[in-house]
Steps between C-alpha positions, in 0.01 A plus 500: 500500500694691766732789416710773656691800370796710605516846348690827466294650782147603589236683297458875537124452524365168631158574349625572148366279222729237352499702177696781674833345404708786644352429842576129527855381581689265272523126548839379627419140598203271434445162659199276453392152593216296351302227672264233374272329753710642785834378366775719360552438130720792395696787651707776345716783630620775266712809542397752235761667278439877532379669183541875539501518879737460793428334833532758779754414770241526779276235341798282406580488873153355565499220241871465427479557123694796365518627143833329427373162621178539302692588184729198545245239611174642373267360237323721245165620631312388188615139542396494866164665430422254221560202727313653793205599279475150355472347847279776639255460213450133592489548878165462677598773746803704602632557854739762639573666832408863421324424176398861438869595466633193318222482241547869415875453460442210262210672325715809437779282360252324269379838375856634455558208262164554323364174636157420637471549876441135586377592848176639360216261589730264694392386846755654736560398862706717734644319801564838666133590490352159581732449799446838668238384752681169558827677588310762705792744526366822654502800268691803621340737249150490646340449157418136556515246779784290356791586275587304190759239596840488337574164342751431778230570762254263333767230474591546869133476603452177303833328561656673802803624307616732225606364162826513307564744216234761570501790251619259235216426259565125502523479880186710532295305245589167662402640842175638354410159356588325826281744697212473253491119513527502880211748531299283261580185703394675822176625345599865533428550131 
Protein backbone atom coordinates (compact mmCIF):
# COMPACT_ATOMS: atom_id res chain seq x y z
CA UNK A 1 0.00 0.00 0.00
CA UNK A 2 1.31 3.43 -1.01
CA UNK A 3 0.00 6.65 0.52
CA UNK A 4 0.60 10.38 0.65
CA UNK A 5 -0.79 13.25 2.69
CA UNK A 6 -1.26 16.98 2.31
CA UNK A 7 -1.64 18.91 5.55
CA UNK A 8 -2.23 22.26 7.23
CA UNK A 9 1.53 22.77 7.55
CA UNK A 10 4.59 21.36 9.25
CA UNK A 11 5.11 20.16 12.82
CA UNK A 12 6.59 22.49 15.42
CA UNK A 13 8.93 19.71 16.54
CA UNK A 14 9.90 17.01 14.03
CA UNK A 15 11.01 14.71 16.86
CA UNK A 16 7.78 14.91 18.85
CA UNK A 17 5.93 11.65 19.46
CA UNK A 18 2.77 10.98 17.49
CA UNK A 19 0.84 11.29 20.76
CA UNK A 20 1.68 15.04 20.91
CA UNK A 21 -1.45 15.93 18.95
CA UNK A 22 -0.91 19.70 19.26
CA UNK A 23 2.39 19.32 17.42
CA UNK A 24 1.21 17.45 14.34
CA UNK A 25 -0.62 19.30 11.54
CA UNK A 26 -4.08 18.29 10.40
CA UNK A 27 -4.79 16.10 7.40
CA UNK A 28 -6.18 17.99 4.39
CA UNK A 29 -5.86 15.35 1.64
CA UNK A 30 -5.14 11.62 1.67
CA UNK A 31 -4.44 9.50 -1.38
CA UNK A 32 -3.55 5.83 -1.41
CA UNK A 33 -3.06 3.07 -3.92
CA UNK A 34 -2.98 -0.67 -3.30
CA UNK A 35 -1.16 -3.28 -5.36
CA UNK A 36 -1.36 -7.05 -5.51
CA UNK A 37 1.50 -8.92 -7.20
CA UNK A 38 2.74 -5.66 -8.72
CA UNK A 39 -0.60 -4.64 -10.23
CA UNK A 40 -2.77 -1.78 -9.05
CA UNK A 41 -6.03 -3.02 -7.59
CA UNK A 42 -7.42 0.08 -5.87
CA UNK A 43 -6.75 3.79 -5.56
CA UNK A 44 -8.49 6.54 -3.61
CA UNK A 45 -8.10 10.29 -3.28
CA UNK A 46 -9.90 12.19 -0.51
CA UNK A 47 -10.10 15.81 0.52
CA UNK A 48 -10.85 15.95 4.23
CA UNK A 49 -13.68 18.12 5.57
CA UNK A 50 -12.13 20.32 8.29
CA UNK A 51 -13.37 19.62 11.81
CA UNK A 52 -12.38 22.53 14.05
CA UNK A 53 -9.48 23.85 12.00
CA UNK A 54 -8.79 26.12 9.03
CA UNK A 55 -6.27 25.59 6.27
CA UNK A 56 -3.70 28.41 6.34
CA UNK A 57 -3.41 30.41 3.12
CA UNK A 58 0.33 29.72 2.81
CA UNK A 59 -0.18 25.94 2.81
CA UNK A 60 -3.24 26.20 0.55
CA UNK A 61 -0.94 27.84 -2.01
CA UNK A 62 1.29 24.75 -1.93
CA UNK A 63 -1.36 22.05 -2.41
CA UNK A 64 -4.25 24.08 -3.81
CA UNK A 65 -6.83 23.12 -1.17
CA UNK A 66 -8.28 25.98 0.87
CA UNK A 67 -10.77 25.81 3.72
CA UNK A 68 -13.76 26.68 1.53
CA UNK A 69 -12.92 23.95 -1.00
CA UNK A 70 -12.37 21.41 1.77
CA UNK A 71 -15.70 22.29 3.39
CA UNK A 72 -17.51 21.96 0.04
CA UNK A 73 -15.78 18.86 -1.35
CA UNK A 74 -14.40 17.20 1.76
CA UNK A 75 -15.34 13.86 3.27
CA UNK A 76 -15.64 13.33 7.03
CA UNK A 77 -12.32 12.29 8.54
CA UNK A 78 -13.82 9.28 10.34
CA UNK A 79 -15.11 7.78 7.07
CA UNK A 80 -11.73 8.21 5.38
CA UNK A 81 -9.81 6.81 8.36
CA UNK A 82 -12.07 3.76 8.56
CA UNK A 83 -11.46 2.90 4.92
CA UNK A 84 -7.73 3.60 5.10
CA UNK A 85 -7.36 1.56 8.31
CA UNK A 86 -9.18 -1.40 6.79
CA UNK A 87 -6.78 -1.50 3.85
CA UNK A 88 -3.70 -0.71 5.94
CA UNK A 89 -4.49 -3.54 8.33
CA UNK A 90 -4.41 -6.03 5.44
CA UNK A 91 -1.36 -4.58 3.67
CA UNK A 92 1.91 -6.52 3.80
CA UNK A 93 3.85 -3.26 3.89
CA UNK A 94 3.30 0.46 3.46
CA UNK A 95 5.32 2.86 1.28
CA UNK A 96 5.58 6.66 1.30
CA UNK A 97 8.06 9.32 0.26
CA UNK A 98 8.93 10.87 3.65
CA UNK A 99 7.36 8.13 5.72
CA UNK A 100 8.42 9.67 9.04
CA UNK A 101 6.16 12.67 8.34
CA UNK A 102 3.22 10.94 6.67
CA UNK A 103 2.89 8.12 9.20
CA UNK A 104 2.89 10.62 12.08
CA UNK A 105 0.21 12.72 10.38
CA UNK A 106 -1.97 9.63 9.95
CA UNK A 107 -1.10 8.27 13.39
CA UNK A 108 -2.11 11.57 15.01
CA UNK A 109 -5.41 11.56 13.10
CA UNK A 110 -6.09 7.97 14.23
CA UNK A 111 -5.45 9.02 17.84
CA UNK A 112 -7.62 12.16 17.53
CA UNK A 113 -10.50 9.85 16.60
CA UNK A 114 -9.66 7.39 19.41
CA UNK A 115 -8.63 4.72 16.92
CA UNK A 116 -5.72 2.32 17.03
CA UNK A 117 -2.59 3.65 15.34
CA UNK A 118 -2.49 1.09 12.54
CA UNK A 119 1.12 1.99 11.71
CA UNK A 120 2.36 0.28 14.86
CA UNK A 121 4.16 -2.94 13.88
CA UNK A 122 3.64 -2.34 10.14
CA UNK A 123 6.63 -2.73 7.82
CA UNK A 124 7.25 0.77 6.46
CA UNK A 125 9.36 1.64 3.42
CA UNK A 126 10.43 5.22 2.74
CA UNK A 127 11.39 5.95 -0.87
CA UNK A 128 13.10 9.16 0.29
CA UNK A 129 15.47 7.25 2.53
CA UNK A 130 16.12 4.24 0.30
CA UNK A 131 16.85 6.41 -2.76
CA UNK A 132 19.30 8.84 -1.11
CA UNK A 133 22.49 7.10 -2.26
CA UNK A 134 21.01 6.31 -5.68
CA UNK A 135 20.14 9.96 -6.33
CA UNK A 136 23.49 11.08 -4.86
CA UNK A 137 22.53 14.76 -4.53
CA UNK A 138 25.32 16.50 -2.58
CA UNK A 139 24.30 17.78 0.84
CA UNK A 140 24.82 21.46 1.47
CA UNK A 141 24.48 21.16 5.25
CA UNK A 142 27.68 19.20 5.82
CA UNK A 143 25.93 16.70 8.10
CA UNK A 144 25.93 13.90 5.58
CA UNK A 145 27.31 13.19 2.13
CA UNK A 146 23.98 13.24 0.28
CA UNK A 147 20.74 15.06 0.94
CA UNK A 148 17.38 13.35 0.96
CA UNK A 149 15.88 13.67 -2.52
CA UNK A 150 12.56 15.36 -3.10
CA UNK A 151 10.08 13.12 -4.87
CA UNK A 152 10.49 15.24 -8.01
CA UNK A 153 14.27 14.72 -7.88
CA UNK A 154 13.91 10.94 -7.54
CA UNK A 155 11.42 10.86 -10.42
CA UNK A 156 13.77 12.95 -12.59
CA UNK A 157 16.71 10.65 -11.80
CA UNK A 158 14.71 7.55 -12.73
CA UNK A 159 12.72 8.84 -15.70
CA UNK A 160 14.49 12.01 -16.88
CA UNK A 161 11.51 14.26 -16.18
CA UNK A 162 9.31 15.71 -13.48
CA UNK A 163 5.77 14.45 -12.94
CA UNK A 164 2.37 16.12 -13.13
CA UNK A 165 0.45 17.27 -10.06
CA UNK A 166 3.25 17.44 -7.51
CA UNK A 167 2.09 18.58 -4.05
CA UNK A 168 -1.24 16.93 -4.73
CA UNK A 169 -1.53 13.76 -2.67
CA UNK A 170 -2.84 11.70 -5.59
CA UNK A 171 -0.17 12.93 -8.01
CA UNK A 172 2.50 12.31 -5.38
CA UNK A 173 1.32 8.82 -4.42
CA UNK A 174 1.17 7.72 -8.06
CA UNK A 175 4.70 9.08 -8.63
CA UNK A 176 5.91 7.34 -5.45
CA UNK A 177 4.52 4.01 -6.63
CA UNK A 178 6.01 4.47 -10.10
CA UNK A 179 9.43 5.26 -8.58
CA UNK A 180 9.24 2.34 -6.14
CA UNK A 181 8.44 -0.22 -8.85
CA UNK A 182 11.15 1.19 -11.13
CA UNK A 183 13.75 0.99 -8.34
CA UNK A 184 12.62 -2.57 -7.65
CA UNK A 185 12.88 -3.48 -11.35
CA UNK A 186 16.40 -2.00 -11.51
CA UNK A 187 17.50 -3.85 -8.38
CA UNK A 188 18.07 -0.64 -6.42
CA UNK A 189 15.83 -1.97 -3.66
